[in-house]
Every structure is written in C-alpha cells, then in structure tokens.
TORKOL-4160 file (C-alpha; in steps of 0.2 Angstrom, whole numbers, padded with zeros to 4 digits, m for minus):
445
<pt num="1" X="0759" Y="0653" Z="0331"/>
<pt num="2" X="0745" Y="0649" Z="0344"/>
<pt num="3" X="0743" Y="0660" Z="0360"/>
<pt num="4" X="0750" Y="0646" Z="0371"/>
<pt num="5" X="0765" Y="0644" Z="0360"/>
<pt num="6" X="0769" Y="0662" Z="0361"/>
<pt num="7" X="0767" Y="0662" Z="0380"/>
<pt num="8" X="0778" Y="0647" Z="0382"/>
<pt num="9" X="0792" Y="0656" Z="0372"/>
<pt num="10" X="0791" Y="0670" Z="0385"/>
<pt num="11" X="0788" Y="0658" Z="0400"/>
<pt num="12" X="0801" Y="0659" Z="0414"/>
<pt num="13" X="0798" Y="0641" Z="0421"/>
<pt num="14" X="0787" Y="0630" Z="0411"/>
<pt num="15" X="0795" Y="0624" Z="0394"/>
<pt num="16" X="0782" Y="0612" Z="0388"/>
<pt num="17" X="0763" Y="0611" Z="0389"/>
<pt num="18" X="0752" Y="0599" Z="0379"/>
<pt num="19" X="0733" Y="0600" Z="0380"/>
<pt num="20" X="0722" Y="0589" Z="0369"/>
<pt num="21" X="0711" Y="0573" Z="0367"/>
<pt num="22" X="0719" Y="0556" Z="0370"/>
<pt num="23" X="0736" Y="0562" Z="0373"/>
<pt num="24" X="0740" Y="0553" Z="0389"/>
<pt num="25" X="0752" Y="0541" Z="0378"/>
<pt num="26" X="0763" Y="0557" Z="0375"/>
<pt num="27" X="0769" Y="0557" Z="0393"/>
<pt num="28" X="0785" Y="0547" Z="0390"/>
<pt num="29" X="0790" Y="0557" Z="0375"/>
<pt num="30" X="0787" Y="0573" Z="0385"/>
<pt num="31" X="0797" Y="0566" Z="0400"/>
<pt num="32" X="0812" Y="0561" Z="0389"/>
<pt num="33" X="0811" Y="0578" Z="0380"/>
<pt num="34" X="0812" Y="0588" Z="0396"/>
<pt num="35" X="0822" Y="0576" Z="0407"/>
<pt num="36" X="0833" Y="0566" Z="0396"/>
<pt num="37" X="0842" Y="0552" Z="0405"/>
<pt num="38" X="0833" Y="0554" Z="0421"/>
<pt num="39" X="0822" Y="0542" Z="0431"/>
<pt num="40" X="0805" Y="0546" Z="0437"/>
<pt num="41" X="0794" Y="0544" Z="0452"/>
<pt num="42" X="0775" Y="0546" Z="0451"/>
<pt num="43" X="0767" Y="0556" Z="0465"/>
<pt num="44" X="0748" Y="0554" Z="0467"/>
<pt num="45" X="0734" Y="0549" Z="0479"/>
<pt num="46" X="0724" Y="0533" Z="0478"/>
<pt num="47" X="0711" Y="0541" Z="0468"/>
<pt num="48" X="0722" Y="0550" Z="0455"/>
<pt num="49" X="0733" Y="0534" Z="0454"/>
<pt num="50" X="0718" Y="0524" Z="0449"/>
<pt num="51" X="0712" Y="0537" Z="0436"/>
<pt num="52" X="0728" Y="0540" Z="0427"/>
<pt num="53" X="0743" Y="0536" Z="0438"/>
<pt num="54" X="0744" Y="0518" Z="0435"/>
<pt num="55" X="0742" Y="0521" Z="0416"/>
<pt num="56" X="0757" Y="0534" Z="0417"/>
<pt num="57" X="0767" Y="0521" Z="0427"/>
<pt num="58" X="0765" Y="0508" Z="0413"/>
<pt num="59" X="0768" Y="0520" Z="0399"/>
<pt num="60" X="0784" Y="0526" Z="0407"/>
<pt num="61" X="0789" Y="0508" Z="0410"/>
<pt num="62" X="0786" Y="0502" Z="0392"/>
<pt num="63" X="0796" Y="0517" Z="0386"/>
<pt num="64" X="0811" Y="0511" Z="0395"/>
<pt num="65" X="0811" Y="0525" Z="0408"/>
<pt num="66" X="0818" Y="0520" Z="0425"/>
<pt num="67" X="0806" Y="0523" Z="0440"/>
<pt num="68" X="0806" Y="0523" Z="0458"/>
<pt num="69" X="0790" Y="0515" Z="0467"/>
<pt num="70" X="0776" Y="0527" Z="0466"/>
<pt num="71" X="0773" Y="0539" Z="0481"/>
<pt num="72" X="0754" Y="0537" Z="0484"/>
<pt num="73" X="0745" Y="0548" Z="0497"/>
<pt num="74" X="0729" Y="0541" Z="0504"/>
<pt num="75" X="0715" Y="0551" Z="0496"/>
<pt num="76" X="0705" Y="0553" Z="0512"/>
<pt num="77" X="0706" Y="0570" Z="0519"/>
<pt num="78" X="0722" Y="0574" Z="0510"/>
<pt num="79" X="0725" Y="0593" Z="0508"/>
<pt num="80" X="0739" Y="0605" Z="0505"/>
<pt num="81" X="0747" Y="0606" Z="0523"/>
<pt num="82" X="0765" Y="0606" Z="0527"/>
<pt num="83" X="0765" Y="0589" Z="0536"/>
<pt num="84" X="0762" Y="0581" Z="0519"/>
<pt num="85" X="0777" Y="0591" Z="0511"/>
<pt num="86" X="0788" Y="0583" Z="0525"/>
<pt num="87" X="0782" Y="0566" Z="0520"/>
<pt num="88" X="0786" Y="0569" Z="0502"/>
<pt num="89" X="0803" Y="0577" Z="0504"/>
<pt num="90" X="0808" Y="0562" Z="0516"/>
<pt num="91" X="0804" Y="0550" Z="0501"/>
<pt num="92" X="0813" Y="0561" Z="0488"/>
<pt num="93" X="0829" Y="0563" Z="0498"/>
<pt num="94" X="0832" Y="0544" Z="0495"/>
<pt num="95" X="0835" Y="0546" Z="0476"/>
<pt num="96" X="0836" Y="0559" Z="0462"/>
<pt num="97" X="0821" Y="0554" Z="0452"/>
<pt num="98" X="0810" Y="0567" Z="0444"/>
<pt num="99" X="0793" Y="0568" Z="0452"/>
<pt num="100" X="0778" Y="0566" Z="0440"/>
<pt num="101" X="0763" Y="0574" Z="0449"/>
<pt num="102" X="0747" Y="0565" Z="0443"/>
<pt num="103" X="0732" Y="0574" Z="0450"/>
<pt num="104" X="0725" Y="0591" Z="0452"/>
<pt num="105" X="0727" Y="0605" Z="0465"/>
<pt num="106" X="0733" Y="0597" Z="0481"/>
<pt num="107" X="0745" Y="0584" Z="0473"/>
<pt num="108" X="0752" Y="0598" Z="0462"/>
<pt num="109" X="0755" Y="0610" Z="0476"/>
<pt num="110" X="0763" Y="0597" Z="0487"/>
<pt num="111" X="0774" Y="0590" Z="0473"/>
<pt num="112" X="0779" Y="0608" Z="0467"/>
<pt num="113" X="0786" Y="0613" Z="0484"/>
<pt num="114" X="0793" Y="0597" Z="0489"/>
<pt num="115" X="0803" Y="0596" Z="0472"/>
<pt num="116" X="0809" Y="0613" Z="0475"/>
<pt num="117" X="0815" Y="0609" Z="0492"/>
<pt num="118" X="0825" Y="0594" Z="0485"/>
<pt num="119" X="0833" Y="0605" Z="0472"/>
<pt num="120" X="0824" Y="0597" Z="0457"/>
<pt num="121" X="0811" Y="0602" Z="0444"/>
<pt num="122" X="0795" Y="0591" Z="0441"/>
<pt num="123" X="0782" Y="0587" Z="0428"/>
<pt num="124" X="0763" Y="0586" Z="0430"/>
<pt num="125" X="0749" Y="0576" Z="0422"/>
<pt num="126" X="0733" Y="0585" Z="0426"/>
<pt num="127" X="0717" Y="0575" Z="0430"/>
<pt num="128" X="0704" Y="0589" Z="0432"/>
<pt num="129" X="0701" Y="0607" Z="0427"/>
<pt num="130" X="0698" Y="0611" Z="0445"/>
<pt num="131" X="0710" Y="0626" Z="0448"/>
<pt num="132" X="0724" Y="0637" Z="0440"/>
<pt num="133" X="0739" Y="0631" Z="0450"/>
<pt num="134" X="0746" Y="0619" Z="0438"/>
<pt num="135" X="0757" Y="0631" Z="0429"/>
<pt num="136" X="0758" Y="0644" Z="0443"/>
<pt num="137" X="0773" Y="0651" Z="0451"/>
<pt num="138" X="0772" Y="0647" Z="0470"/>
<pt num="139" X="0763" Y="0634" Z="0480"/>
<pt num="140" X="0749" Y="0637" Z="0492"/>
<pt num="141" X="0751" Y="0627" Z="0508"/>
<pt num="142" X="0744" Y="0628" Z="0525"/>
<pt num="143" X="0758" Y="0630" Z="0538"/>
<pt num="144" X="0757" Y="0634" Z="0556"/>
<pt num="145" X="0738" Y="0637" Z="0554"/>
<pt num="146" X="0739" Y="0650" Z="0540"/>
<pt num="147" X="0738" Y="0648" Z="0522"/>
<pt num="148" X="0754" Y="0654" Z="0514"/>
<pt num="149" X="0761" Y="0655" Z="0496"/>
<pt num="150" X="0779" Y="0648" Z="0496"/>
<pt num="151" X="0790" Y="0653" Z="0482"/>
<pt num="152" X="0794" Y="0639" Z="0470"/>
<pt num="153" X="0795" Y="0636" Z="0451"/>
<pt num="154" X="0780" Y="0630" Z="0441"/>
<pt num="155" X="0782" Y="0612" Z="0433"/>
<pt num="156" X="0795" Y="0611" Z="0419"/>
<pt num="157" X="0782" Y="0602" Z="0408"/>
<pt num="158" X="0763" Y="0599" Z="0410"/>
<pt num="159" X="0751" Y="0588" Z="0400"/>
<pt num="160" X="0732" Y="0589" Z="0401"/>
<pt num="161" X="0722" Y="0575" Z="0392"/>
<pt num="162" X="0705" Y="0582" Z="0389"/>
<pt num="163" X="0697" Y="0565" Z="0389"/>
<pt num="164" X="0703" Y="0562" Z="0407"/>
<pt num="165" X="0698" Y="0580" Z="0412"/>
<pt num="166" X="0681" Y="0580" Z="0405"/>
<pt num="167" X="0677" Y="0564" Z="0415"/>
<pt num="168" X="0682" Y="0571" Z="0431"/>
<pt num="169" X="0669" Y="0573" Z="0445"/>
<pt num="170" X="0657" Y="0588" Z="0439"/>
<pt num="171" X="0660" Y="0597" Z="0456"/>
<pt num="172" X="0679" Y="0598" Z="0451"/>
<pt num="173" X="0675" Y="0606" Z="0435"/>
<pt num="174" X="0663" Y="0618" Z="0443"/>
<pt num="175" X="0677" Y="0622" Z="0455"/>
<pt num="176" X="0688" Y="0626" Z="0441"/>
<pt num="177" X="0676" Y="0637" Z="0432"/>
<pt num="178" X="0673" Y="0647" Z="0448"/>
<pt num="179" X="0692" Y="0649" Z="0450"/>
<pt num="180" X="0693" Y="0655" Z="0433"/>
<pt num="181" X="0678" Y="0667" Z="0436"/>
<pt num="182" X="0688" Y="0674" Z="0450"/>
<pt num="183" X="0700" Y="0682" Z="0438"/>
<pt num="184" X="0686" Y="0695" Z="0434"/>
<pt num="185" X="0686" Y="0702" Z="0452"/>
<pt num="186" X="0705" Y="0699" Z="0453"/>
<pt num="187" X="0707" Y="0710" Z="0438"/>
<pt num="188" X="0696" Y="0723" Z="0445"/>
<pt num="189" X="0706" Y="0724" Z="0461"/>
<pt num="190" X="0722" Y="0726" Z="0450"/>
<pt num="191" X="0714" Y="0740" Z="0441"/>
<pt num="192" X="0711" Y="0749" Z="0458"/>
<pt num="193" X="0728" Y="0746" Z="0464"/>
<pt num="194" X="0735" Y="0752" Z="0447"/>
<pt num="195" X="0724" Y="0768" Z="0447"/>
<pt num="196" X="0728" Y="0773" Z="0465"/>
<pt num="197" X="0747" Y="0770" Z="0462"/>
<pt num="198" X="0748" Y="0755" Z="0474"/>
<pt num="199" X="0754" Y="0742" Z="0461"/>
<pt num="200" X="0755" Y="0745" Z="0443"/>
<pt num="201" X="0748" Y="0732" Z="0431"/>
<pt num="202" X="0760" Y="0721" Z="0422"/>
<pt num="203" X="0754" Y="0723" Z="0404"/>
<pt num="204" X="0760" Y="0706" Z="0398"/>
<pt num="205" X="0754" Y="0696" Z="0414"/>
<pt num="206" X="0737" Y="0705" Z="0412"/>
<pt num="207" X="0736" Y="0701" Z="0393"/>
<pt num="208" X="0740" Y="0682" Z="0397"/>
<pt num="209" X="0725" Y="0680" Z="0409"/>
<pt num="210" X="0713" Y="0694" Z="0404"/>
<pt num="211" X="0713" Y="0693" Z="0385"/>
<pt num="212" X="0699" Y="0681" Z="0380"/>
<pt num="213" X="0693" Y="0678" Z="0398"/>
<pt num="214" X="0675" Y="0684" Z="0396"/>
<pt num="215" X="0674" Y="0673" Z="0381"/>
<pt num="216" X="0680" Y="0658" Z="0390"/>
<pt num="217" X="0667" Y="0661" Z="0404"/>
<pt num="218" X="0653" Y="0663" Z="0391"/>
<pt num="219" X="0648" Y="0645" Z="0389"/>
<pt num="220" X="0643" Y="0638" Z="0407"/>
<pt num="221" X="0631" Y="0625" Z="0399"/>
<pt num="222" X="0645" Y="0618" Z="0388"/>
<pt num="223" X="0656" Y="0616" Z="0404"/>
<pt num="224" X="0642" Y="0608" Z="0413"/>
<pt num="225" X="0639" Y="0596" Z="0399"/>
<pt num="226" X="0657" Y="0591" Z="0397"/>
<pt num="227" X="0658" Y="0599" Z="0379"/>
<pt num="228" X="0675" Y="0596" Z="0372"/>
<pt num="229" X="0678" Y="0613" Z="0366"/>
<pt num="230" X="0671" Y="0621" Z="0382"/>
<pt num="231" X="0682" Y="0610" Z="0393"/>
<pt num="232" X="0697" Y="0613" Z="0382"/>
<pt num="233" X="0694" Y="0632" Z="0384"/>
<pt num="234" X="0692" Y="0631" Z="0403"/>
<pt num="235" X="0708" Y="0620" Z="0404"/>
<pt num="236" X="0718" Y="0632" Z="0394"/>
<pt num="237" X="0711" Y="0647" Z="0403"/>
<pt num="238" X="0716" Y="0640" Z="0420"/>
<pt num="239" X="0734" Y="0636" Z="0413"/>
<pt num="240" X="0735" Y="0654" Z="0406"/>
<pt num="241" X="0731" Y="0660" Z="0424"/>
<pt num="242" X="0746" Y="0650" Z="0430"/>
<pt num="243" X="0757" Y="0658" Z="0416"/>
<pt num="244" X="0752" Y="0675" Z="0421"/>
<pt num="245" X="0758" Y="0671" Z="0439"/>
<pt num="246" X="0774" Y="0665" Z="0432"/>
<pt num="247" X="0776" Y="0681" Z="0423"/>
<pt num="248" X="0772" Y="0692" Z="0438"/>
<pt num="249" X="0781" Y="0681" Z="0450"/>
<pt num="250" X="0766" Y="0684" Z="0461"/>
<pt num="251" X="0748" Y="0678" Z="0462"/>
<pt num="252" X="0742" Y="0696" Z="0459"/>
<pt num="253" X="0735" Y="0692" Z="0441"/>
<pt num="254" X="0724" Y="0678" Z="0447"/>
<pt num="255" X="0720" Y="0682" Z="0465"/>
<pt num="256" X="0711" Y="0696" Z="0474"/>
<pt num="257" X="0699" Y="0699" Z="0488"/>
<pt num="258" X="0689" Y="0684" Z="0483"/>
<pt num="259" X="0704" Y="0673" Z="0487"/>
<pt num="260" X="0707" Y="0682" Z="0503"/>
<pt num="261" X="0689" Y="0675" Z="0508"/>
<pt num="262" X="0694" Y="0658" Z="0504"/>
<pt num="263" X="0711" Y="0659" Z="0513"/>
<pt num="264" X="0703" Y="0666" Z="0529"/>
<pt num="265" X="0690" Y="0652" Z="0529"/>
<pt num="266" X="0704" Y="0639" Z="0527"/>
<pt num="267" X="0713" Y="0647" Z="0542"/>
<pt num="268" X="0696" Y="0646" Z="0552"/>
<pt num="269" X="0694" Y="0628" Z="0547"/>
<pt num="270" X="0677" Y="0631" Z="0539"/>
<pt num="271" X="0668" Y="0615" Z="0536"/>
<pt num="272" X="0651" Y="0611" Z="0528"/>
<pt num="273" X="0643" Y="0596" Z="0537"/>
<pt num="274" X="0660" Y="0591" Z="0544"/>
<pt num="275" X="0667" Y="0591" Z="0527"/>
<pt num="276" X="0680" Y="0602" Z="0519"/>
<pt num="277" X="0675" Y="0613" Z="0505"/>
<pt num="278" X="0685" Y="0614" Z="0489"/>
<pt num="279" X="0695" Y="0630" Z="0485"/>
<pt num="280" X="0684" Y="0633" Z="0470"/>
<pt num="281" X="0668" Y="0632" Z="0479"/>
<pt num="282" X="0674" Y="0644" Z="0492"/>
<pt num="283" X="0680" Y="0656" Z="0479"/>
<pt num="284" X="0663" Y="0655" Z="0470"/>
<pt num="285" X="0655" Y="0663" Z="0485"/>
<pt num="286" X="0669" Y="0675" Z="0487"/>
<pt num="287" X="0668" Y="0680" Z="0469"/>
<pt num="288" X="0649" Y="0683" Z="0471"/>
<pt num="289" X="0652" Y="0693" Z="0487"/>
<pt num="290" X="0665" Y="0704" Z="0479"/>
<pt num="291" X="0655" Y="0707" Z="0463"/>
<pt num="292" X="0641" Y="0713" Z="0474"/>
<pt num="293" X="0653" Y="0725" Z="0483"/>
<pt num="294" X="0659" Y="0731" Z="0466"/>
<pt num="295" X="0641" Y="0735" Z="0461"/>
<pt num="296" X="0640" Y="0746" Z="0476"/>
<pt num="297" X="0657" Y="0754" Z="0472"/>
<pt num="298" X="0653" Y="0758" Z="0454"/>
<pt num="299" X="0636" Y="0767" Z="0458"/>
<pt num="300" X="0643" Y="0778" Z="0472"/>
<pt num="301" X="0648" Y="0796" Z="0467"/>
<pt num="302" X="0666" Y="0795" Z="0473"/>
<pt num="303" X="0670" Y="0811" Z="0464"/>
<pt num="304" X="0661" Y="0819" Z="0479"/>
<pt num="305" X="0671" Y="0810" Z="0492"/>
<pt num="306" X="0675" Y="0820" Z="0508"/>
<pt num="307" X="0693" Y="0817" Z="0510"/>
<pt num="308" X="0695" Y="0827" Z="0526"/>
<pt num="309" X="0682" Y="0817" Z="0534"/>
<pt num="310" X="0691" Y="0801" Z="0529"/>
<pt num="311" X="0707" Y="0807" Z="0536"/>
<pt num="312" X="0699" Y="0812" Z="0553"/>
<pt num="313" X="0691" Y="0794" Z="0554"/>
<pt num="314" X="0708" Y="0786" Z="0550"/>
<pt num="315" X="0715" Y="0776" Z="0564"/>
<pt num="316" X="0732" Y="0780" Z="0571"/>
<pt num="317" X="0746" Y="0766" Z="0570"/>
<pt num="318" X="0742" Y="0762" Z="0588"/>
<pt num="319" X="0723" Y="0760" Z="0585"/>
<pt num="320" X="0726" Y="0750" Z="0569"/>
<pt num="321" X="0738" Y="0738" Z="0579"/>
<pt num="322" X="0725" Y="0736" Z="0593"/>
<pt num="323" X="0711" Y="0732" Z="0580"/>
<pt num="324" X="0721" Y="0719" Z="0572"/>
<pt num="325" X="0726" Y="0711" Z="0588"/>
<pt num="326" X="0708" Y="0711" Z="0595"/>
<pt num="327" X="0701" Y="0704" Z="0578"/>
<pt num="328" X="0711" Y="0688" Z="0579"/>
<pt num="329" X="0713" Y="0685" Z="0598"/>
<pt num="330" X="0710" Y="0667" Z="0602"/>
<pt num="331" X="0714" Y="0660" Z="0585"/>
<pt num="332" X="0728" Y="0650" Z="0579"/>
<pt num="333" X="0735" Y="0664" Z="0570"/>
<pt num="334" X="0734" Y="0679" Z="0582"/>
<pt num="335" X="0748" Y="0689" Z="0574"/>
<pt num="336" X="0744" Y="0689" Z="0556"/>
<pt num="337" X="0732" Y="0704" Z="0556"/>
<pt num="338" X="0745" Y="0714" Z="0565"/>
<pt num="339" X="0759" Y="0709" Z="0552"/>
<pt num="340" X="0749" Y="0712" Z="0537"/>
<pt num="341" X="0740" Y="0728" Z="0541"/>
<pt num="342" X="0757" Y="0736" Z="0547"/>
<pt num="343" X="0764" Y="0732" Z="0530"/>
<pt num="344" X="0750" Y="0742" Z="0521"/>
<pt num="345" X="0747" Y="0755" Z="0534"/>
<pt num="346" X="0746" Y="0773" Z="0527"/>
<pt num="347" X="0748" Y="0789" Z="0536"/>
<pt num="348" X="0734" Y="0802" Z="0535"/>
<pt num="349" X="0744" Y="0812" Z="0523"/>
<pt num="350" X="0747" Y="0797" Z="0512"/>
<pt num="351" X="0729" Y="0793" Z="0513"/>
<pt num="352" X="0724" Y="0810" Z="0508"/>
<pt num="353" X="0735" Y="0809" Z="0493"/>
<pt num="354" X="0728" Y="0793" Z="0487"/>
<pt num="355" X="0710" Y="0798" Z="0489"/>
<pt num="356" X="0714" Y="0814" Z="0480"/>
<pt num="357" X="0720" Y="0804" Z="0465"/>
<pt num="358" X="0704" Y="0794" Z="0467"/>
<pt num="359" X="0693" Y="0809" Z="0466"/>
<pt num="360" X="0702" Y="0817" Z="0451"/>
<pt num="361" X="0701" Y="0801" Z="0441"/>
<pt num="362" X="0685" Y="0793" Z="0447"/>
<pt num="363" X="0676" Y="0794" Z="0431"/>
<pt num="364" X="0690" Y="0784" Z="0421"/>
<pt num="365" X="0692" Y="0772" Z="0436"/>
<pt num="366" X="0673" Y="0768" Z="0436"/>
<pt num="367" X="0673" Y="0766" Z="0417"/>
<pt num="368" X="0688" Y="0753" Z="0418"/>
<pt num="369" X="0679" Y="0744" Z="0432"/>
<pt num="370" X="0662" Y="0743" Z="0423"/>
<pt num="371" X="0671" Y="0736" Z="0408"/>
<pt num="372" X="0679" Y="0723" Z="0419"/>
<pt num="373" X="0666" Y="0716" Z="0430"/>
<pt num="374" X="0651" Y="0704" Z="0427"/>
<pt num="375" X="0635" Y="0709" Z="0436"/>
<pt num="376" X="0632" Y="0699" Z="0452"/>
<pt num="377" X="0615" Y="0692" Z="0444"/>
<pt num="378" X="0624" Y="0686" Z="0428"/>
<pt num="379" X="0638" Y="0678" Z="0438"/>
<pt num="380" X="0626" Y="0669" Z="0449"/>
<pt num="381" X="0616" Y="0662" Z="0435"/>
<pt num="382" X="0632" Y="0655" Z="0426"/>
<pt num="383" X="0639" Y="0648" Z="0442"/>
<pt num="384" X="0623" Y="0639" Z="0446"/>
<pt num="385" X="0623" Y="0632" Z="0428"/>
<pt num="386" X="0640" Y="0623" Z="0431"/>
<pt num="387" X="0635" Y="0617" Z="0448"/>
<pt num="388" X="0645" Y="0629" Z="0459"/>
<pt num="389" X="0637" Y="0636" Z="0475"/>
<pt num="390" X="0629" Y="0653" Z="0474"/>
<pt num="391" X="0622" Y="0655" Z="0492"/>
<pt num="392" X="0634" Y="0655" Z="0508"/>
<pt num="393" X="0623" Y="0642" Z="0516"/>
<pt num="394" X="0629" Y="0630" Z="0503"/>
<pt num="395" X="0646" Y="0630" Z="0510"/>
<pt num="396" X="0641" Y="0630" Z="0528"/>
<pt num="397" X="0642" Y="0649" Z="0530"/>
<pt num="398" X="0629" Y="0660" Z="0538"/>
<pt num="399" X="0625" Y="0677" Z="0531"/>
<pt num="400" X="0631" Y="0685" Z="0547"/>
<pt num="401" X="0648" Y="0676" Z="0545"/>
<pt num="402" X="0649" Y="0681" Z="0527"/>
<pt num="403" X="0647" Y="0699" Z="0531"/>
<pt num="404" X="0660" Y="0698" Z="0545"/>
<pt num="405" X="0672" Y="0690" Z="0532"/>
<pt num="406" X="0672" Y="0707" Z="0522"/>
<pt num="407" X="0680" Y="0715" Z="0538"/>
<pt num="408" X="0691" Y="0701" Z="0543"/>
<pt num="409" X="0698" Y="0696" Z="0526"/>
<pt num="410" X="0705" Y="0713" Z="0524"/>
<pt num="411" X="0717" Y="0710" Z="0538"/>
<pt num="412" X="0725" Y="0694" Z="0532"/>
<pt num="413" X="0734" Y="0700" Z="0517"/>
<pt num="414" X="0744" Y="0715" Z="0513"/>
<pt num="415" X="0739" Y="0715" Z="0495"/>
<pt num="416" X="0728" Y="0730" Z="0490"/>
<pt num="417" X="0710" Y="0725" Z="0485"/>
<pt num="418" X="0693" Y="0732" Z="0485"/>
<pt num="419" X="0692" Y="0728" Z="0503"/>
<pt num="420" X="0706" Y="0741" Z="0507"/>
<pt num="421" X="0697" Y="0753" Z="0495"/>
<pt num="422" X="0681" Y="0752" Z="0505"/>
<pt num="423" X="0690" Y="0755" Z="0521"/>
<pt num="424" X="0700" Y="0769" Z="0515"/>
<pt num="425" X="0685" Y="0778" Z="0508"/>
<pt num="426" X="0675" Y="0775" Z="0523"/>
<pt num="427" X="0661" Y="0767" Z="0514"/>
<pt num="428" X="0663" Y="0749" Z="0519"/>
<pt num="429" X="0649" Y="0748" Z="0532"/>
<pt num="430" X="0637" Y="0757" Z="0521"/>
<pt num="431" X="0640" Y="0746" Z="0506"/>
<pt num="432" X="0638" Y="0730" Z="0517"/>
<pt num="433" X="0621" Y="0737" Z="0523"/>
<pt num="434" X="0616" Y="0738" Z="0505"/>
<pt num="435" X="0621" Y="0720" Z="0502"/>
<pt num="436" X="0615" Y="0712" Z="0519"/>
<pt num="437" X="0603" Y="0722" Z="0529"/>
<pt num="438" X="0590" Y="0730" Z="0519"/>
<pt num="439" X="0574" Y="0722" Z="0512"/>
<pt num="440" X="0577" Y="0716" Z="0495"/>
<pt num="441" X="0596" Y="0716" Z="0497"/>
<pt num="442" X="0606" Y="0701" Z="0490"/>
<pt num="443" X="0608" Y="0692" Z="0507"/>
<pt num="444" X="0596" Y="0699" Z="0519"/>
<pt num="445" X="0600" Y="0696" Z="0537"/>
C-alpha cells in the first residue's frame, strides 16, 4: 500500500485523492463515487475556468451529472478575503449542489469555507502546485483586516492532473516549492515547542509531513524544468502537508514563524510595485529569514544562559500589554498584539522553569534542530533555482522593514515559535545584529 493510501485510510476528512498524468477525465467518476446522486456547481475564476474549468464542466455534463451554472470570479485582484466568501455563500444558498473548486489556493480557500457555512462538503480539482492548502483543515481568509484561519473541513475528494499542474505558470510552481520548504522551519519550531513543554509533537502528523520532506526538496532543477517525477513529488508533498494539518486539526505541522511573517505582511498590505505578492513568495523570504535566525540559535552556547538575568528583564503583564498596544497603534488591527501576547504570556516563575528545561537539555535540542534545518546558503541556492525570491527587495521589502518584522511578527500569533524563543532567552537583538548590522552579514543594513 502506498503512503498516500495509508494516510487516506487514517484521514478524518478527505476520502479520495488522485494524483497522476492525464487523469482529468476521472473527475466524473470521482464525483459520482463521493457524491452519488448529487448535482454539481463549478467554482473557478476566469483564468482557472479557461485552464480546466470548462473541460470539467463538459466532462460532468457528458457523464449525466446535473449542474448549476458555474460560479466564476473575475481573476483580477481576487484574493482570499471575506467579501468573496459572502458572494459565494449567497450563490450556494439558492440550491444544494456540491461545489467543485477548480483552481489553486484562493479558489480552494474560498470554496472550502463557503461550502462549510452552507453545510455541505466539496471537491477540488487542483490547477497548480502552488500551496499546501488543498487538503488542509481550515481556510486562511482575511477578515476585518487580519489574516485568520477559520475552522472548516478539507475537501471530501481532490484530483490533481500533473499534465495541468506542470504547465501552470512557473512562478506558481516556485511558490509551491517555497511553501513546501517552509515545512523545514515549521518543523524546527515544533521541535522547540515540544522540547520546552509548550506543545507536544503529534507523531503521526509529524511523520506525514516530515518523512521524505528533505528528499522531495532535493531536486529544485527538476521542479524548475517541469520534470514529471519532480512535479509529482512536489504535488504529493504539498498534499501531505494538508493531511498533516487534518490530523492535527491545526496548521502547526506546516506553519511556523515564516508564515507569521507572511500573515503580518498581508495584514500590512505589503505590495511590490503596487502588485500583490503570492503567499509562497512571501514565505520564501520568511523561510530564509528564519533559517538565518536558526543558524544563530544553534551556534549560541545556551547551556550557559543566565536565567536570572532573563527573568529580571522580563516585562510585567502591564508592560507587555503596553508594548503590544504601542506596536500596532494606528493600524487596522490595533488589538491583535494585545490579544495574542496575553494568550502566551508567562510569569517570571514560568519563564525560569522553561529556561531551566532549555539549559538542561540544550545539547539534545541543538542536535534535533541541526538535523532538521537546511543551511541558509543551501536554501537560498535551491529557492533561486526554482525562481522564488531570495532577497527582501524582490518582494518590495526593505531590509530595515524585514528586521522589524522579526519583532512585530512575534506579536500576531499565540503559537510558540523561534521568535518567542529568541525573546524569552533575551538574544533576539543580538541575533538580529548578526544577521543585519555587521559587515559581511546576510542582509547588511
């Protein structure tokens, strides 16, 4: 039995996944198998409808499956924002047809949440290996100015035709490769959280995403050239990321500090030459930044950490609240820092206990981290090969703003990451100086 077959047997939400060359004509059989007797409605944008939606519509029609008129968003400036959820739910409430999402990240997230809100499951037909959200629990949507993950089940069925996916725009494939690479740093963050007693590793979820991850990332040239084996591996790897999130009922297996960078930039409406930046391209820079930070972490002798000094410098609850309020004053999300930092605030006594655990086990923690991460230089080389950005300026980001992101991103999520680790050990500014300020550093300012 293949790994995917075993995972499907254990999956809580997705019951069928087909990945292969030239399998688009299997859509009707898959639909009938999972939604017997139901009618369908295709959800796409103008681009994805042209790429695959029209063919899916004809295949379903020829198979005798009743359909509502396709729901097609205009492709220009479409993004995962709650206004588009409202549009789709308004359309779905007129009938009980099963949505068939034809597209990639945005279409899938919109369809996933809208379907859930109308009390029905859905199916997706992937058009690009651009992100890991196809089979993921939850939908990442911007609401009230903040990027949020809404609880909702993954698709009941998903189909990925490699012939369609390998012909997607190269930047979409590069985006997917970067999103898969982020599982390296997400895994490192989970190792830290596990080792310090914050959040234990779910062994099954870890195995789903981490087993074979480094091998899948090892052929960036094949990815760039559209090699069938490499693209199939990338597509499967991204799907496995979604299954890991299904298992954990959380994005923890696939999302760490590097994704917090991306979420913050979305909330701040970061643009590059007045254009939006893909999630994967944001994550590419975020992943490199966090790998650079991990290199500083690993070479620091934290078994000599002065715990008393860390506790003396630790802010009181009132000071922590004031910092959080000040940091996001004047933004469209002024209370998020207060909300999230309160949720993970430690008393000085709790901090001391956590840092004592760190000191006692530092050699083993460092070993686990060293085995998990890829060096900054190696990651940069591979991301360049696939065409993902490797310099902050490539996504419209100054180096000063990137440095500031290390500080601000820690405030927008309660999830424990290396950013919290850097703050709690008191090393954040020193490590950032190594990355940004000294001659010969990675991003000299």
